[in-house]
C-alpha positions in Angstrom: 89.3 83.3 93.2 87.9 86.8 92.4 89.3 89.9 94.1 86.3 90.7 96.3 86.1 87.0 97.3 89.6 87.2 98.6 89.1 90.7 100.2 85.4 91.0 101.1 86.1 93.8 103.6 86.8 96.1 100.7 83.1 96.1 99.9 82.5 98.1 103.1 82.5 101.8 102.2 83.9 103.0 105.5 86.7 100.5 105.5 87.6 101.3 101.9 87.5 105.0 102.6 89.8 104.7 105.6 92.3 102.6 103.7 92.4 105.0 100.8 92.8 108.1 103.0 95.5 106.5 105.1 97.4 105.3 102.0 97.3 108.6 100.2 98.1 110.6 103.3 101.1 108.4 104.3 102.4 108.3 100.7 102.2 112.1 100.4 103.9 112.5 103.8 106.7 110.3 102.8 107.3 112.5 99.7 107.2 115.6 101.9 104.0 116.8 100.5 101.9 118.6 103.1 98.2 118.0 102.5 95.7 118.0 105.3 94.0 114.7 106.0 90.6 116.5 106.0 91.2 117.5 102.3 92.1 114.0 101.4 89.0 112.7 103.1 86.8 115.1 101.1 88.5 114.1 97.9 88.1 110.3 98.6 84.4 110.8 99.6 83.8 112.8 96.4 85.4 110.2 94.1 83.5 107.3 95.8 80.2 109.2 95.5 80.9 109.8 91.8 81.6 106.2 91.2 78.3 105.2 92.9 76.3 107.7 90.8 78.0 106.2 87.6 76.7 102.8 88.7 80.0 101.4 89.8 79.0 98.8 92.4 81.6 98.8 95.1 79.6 98.2 98.2 77.2 95.7 99.7 73.8 97.0 100.8 73.6 96.2 104.5 
């Protein structure tokens, strides 16, 4: 079974963004690193956009 077959919800850009933001934010908080959630959101959005431009196909066209 392939990864995206097991976890099809990860193909949804909004879902993936939320998971990444929450994971990074909570990990940094646990390590006492104070970074605003808004900054993390912007970084995640930028990275996902770069990957889309490079042709990395993460998401399903709906």
